[in-house]
C-alpha positions in Angstrom: -4.8 36.6 -28.2 -5.2 39.2 -31.0 -6.6 41.7 -28.5 -3.9 41.0 -25.9 -1.3 41.6 -28.6 -3.0 44.8 -29.9 -3.4 46.2 -26.4 0.2 45.3 -25.4 -0.9 43.3 -22.4 1.5 41.1 -20.5 -0.6 37.9 -20.1 -0.6 34.2 -19.8 -3.6 32.1 -20.9 -3.9 28.6 -19.5 -6.2 25.9 -21.0 -8.4 24.6 -18.2 -9.3 20.8 -17.9 -8.5 20.4 -21.6 -10.0 16.8 -21.8 -13.2 17.4 -19.9 -16.4 19.4 -20.4 -15.3 22.3 -22.7 -12.5 20.5 -24.4 -9.5 22.3 -25.9 -9.0 22.7 -29.6 -5.2 22.4 -30.0 -5.3 23.5 -33.6 -5.0 27.0 -32.1 -1.5 27.8 -30.9 0.1 30.9 -29.4 3.5 30.4 -27.8 3.7 33.9 -26.6 0.5 33.8 -24.4 -0.3 30.1 -24.0 2.7 29.1 -21.9 1.1 26.6 -19.5 -1.6 24.0 -19.4 -3.6 22.6 -16.5 -2.7 18.9 -16.5 -4.8 18.0 -13.5 -7.7 19.4 -11.5 -10.8 18.3 -9.7 -12.1 17.3 -13.2 -9.4 14.7 -13.5 -6.1 14.1 -15.3 -5.5 15.4 -18.8 -2.0 14.0 -19.4 -2.8 11.3 -22.0 -5.4 9.6 -24.2 -7.2 11.3 -26.9 -7.0 14.4 -29.2 -7.6 16.9 -26.4 -4.9 15.5 -24.0 -1.7 17.3 -23.1 0.4 14.8 -24.9 -1.6 15.4 -28.1 -0.8 19.1 -27.8 2.9 18.4 -27.2 3.0 16.2 -30.3 1.6 19.1 -32.3 4.4 21.3 -31.2 2.9 23.3 -28.4 5.4 24.5 -25.7 3.4 24.0 -22.5 4.5 23.9 -18.9 2.4 22.0 -16.4 0.3 23.3 -13.5 -2.5 21.9 -11.4 -5.6 23.6 -10.1 -8.3 22.8 -7.5 -11.2 24.3 -9.4 -13.5 24.2 -6.4 -15.0 27.7 -6.9 -15.0 28.1 -3.1 -12.2 30.6 -2.8 -10.0 28.1 -0.9 -6.7 27.8 -2.9 -4.9 24.5 -2.3 -7.8 22.6 -0.7 -9.1 19.4 -2.3 -12.4 19.3 -4.1 -15.7 19.2 -2.2 -17.6 17.0 -4.6 -16.1 15.1 -7.6 -13.1 14.0 -9.6 -9.7 12.4 -9.0 -8.5 15.1 -6.6 -7.5 18.7 -6.7 -4.4 20.1 -8.1 -1.5 22.4 -7.1 1.3 24.2 -9.0 4.8 24.2 -7.6 6.8 27.2 -8.9 10.6 27.8 -8.7 11.0 31.6 -8.0 14.0 33.8 -7.4 12.2 35.8 -4.8 8.8 35.8 -3.0 7.3 38.6 -5.0 4.5 38.7 -7.6 7.0 39.7 -10.3 9.2 36.7 -9.6 6.2 34.4 -9.5 5.0 35.8 -12.9 8.4 35.4 -14.5 8.8 31.8 -13.3 5.4 30.8 -14.6 6.1 32.5 -17.9 9.4 30.7 -18.2 7.6 27.4 -17.3 9.8 26.9 -14.2 6.9 25.0 -12.5 5.3 21.6 -12.0 1.9 20.1 -11.1 0.7 17.8 -8.5 -2.7 16.2 -7.8 -2.8 18.0 -4.4 0.0 16.4 -2.4 3.0 18.6 -1.5 5.4 16.5 -3.5 8.7 18.3 -4.2 10.1 17.8 -7.7 13.1 19.3 -9.5 14.1 18.2 -13.0 16.7 19.4 -15.4 18.0 18.2 -18.8 21.7 18.8 -19.5 21.6 21.2 -16.6 18.7 23.3 -18.1 15.7 23.7 -15.8 12.2 22.5 -16.6 10.5 24.6 -19.2 13.7 25.2 -21.2 14.3 24.8 -24.9 17.8 23.7 -25.7 20.0 22.2 -28.5 22.1 19.1 -27.8 23.5 15.9 -29.3 23.4 14.0 -26.0 20.8 14.1 -23.3 21.0 13.6 -19.6 17.8 13.8 -17.5 18.3 14.5 -13.7 15.5 14.5 -11.1 15.3 15.1 -7.4 12.0 14.0 -5.7 10.7 14.2 -2.2 7.4 12.3 -1.9 4.7 12.7 0.8 4.7 8.9 1.3 7.6 6.4 0.9 8.2 4.0 -1.9 6.9 5.4 -5.2 7.6 5.3 -8.9 9.4 7.8 -11.0 9.0 7.8 -14.8 10.8 9.7 -17.5 8.5 10.4 -20.5 10.1 11.1 -23.9 7.8 12.0 -26.8 4.8 10.5 -25.1 6.3 7.2 -24.0 7.9 6.0 -20.7 11.5 5.4 -21.6 12.9 4.9 -18.0 11.4 4.1 -14.6 12.8 3.8 -11.1 11.4 2.7 -7.8 12.1 5.0 -4.8 12.8 3.4 -1.5 12.0 6.0 1.2 10.7 9.5 0.8 13.6 11.0 -1.2 14.9 9.9 -4.5 17.5 11.1 -7.1 18.0 9.8 -10.5 20.2 10.5 -13.6 19.5 8.9 -16.9 21.4 9.2 -20.2 19.3 8.9 -23.4 21.1 6.8 -25.9 18.4 7.5 -28.6 17.3 11.2 -28.2 15.4 11.2 -31.4 13.4 8.0 -30.5 9.6 8.2 -30.6 9.4 11.6 -32.2 8.2 10.5 -35.7 4.8 11.9 -35.0 6.0 15.2 -33.6 5.3 18.3 -35.6 8.9 19.5 -35.3 12.3 17.8 -35.1 12.3 18.2 -31.4 12.1 15.7 -28.5 10.5 16.6 -25.2 11.1 15.1 -21.8 9.3 15.3 -18.5 9.2 13.4 -15.2 6.2 11.9 -13.6 5.9 10.7 -10.0 3.3 8.0 -9.0 2.7 7.4 -5.4 0.9 4.4 -3.9 -1.8 6.7 -2.5 -2.7 7.7 -6.1 -1.1 11.1 -5.7 0.9 12.2 -8.7 3.3 14.9 -9.9 4.6 16.0 -13.3 7.5 18.3 -14.2 7.2 20.8 -17.0 8.9 19.4 -20.1 12.3 20.4 -21.5 12.4 20.5 -25.3 15.6 19.3 -27.1 16.4 20.1 -30.7 
């Protein structure tokens, strides 16, 4: 990070399988370069459980959007793993144009989400602000639009590391809106007076998806 700063590089650094093998030390933080985290890959899911998990980082104040990666080392992006783990991983990115520059900008702004490999479509906003945003608000409304790859799945809203609302989809497509009556709830352990929200999709075929968080001060 020091060298990237000194050389003036435009860069994004992404912690890779933070809970597995070479675990991530979240005491190091850089909001300029470390914009994203790999929440799932062939190694498994790093969302929760333990000091190296994604939720542990969020509780410490990190501002991390979510991506998935296959990590197959076979040069076949988007294909499932050949050997081990809970599946591969994909990143869905909301871009303004199909260019490298637009893709970069969207990833830097955390306008992205992760799946375990299924082509689940997921769009989430909080008070109209897209995933990855940091906003100030007294009232919170979370809205999500999901298109699953199988019918009948579960959609969870996570606030500050806990599920605060769940709905069951009937069919492939599901929309939800949820008003938070207690937007400061569950953030006692957070490093800053900020609540974060993200949406998780759980399909019966064990495929999952996670939106990048929105942070609300």
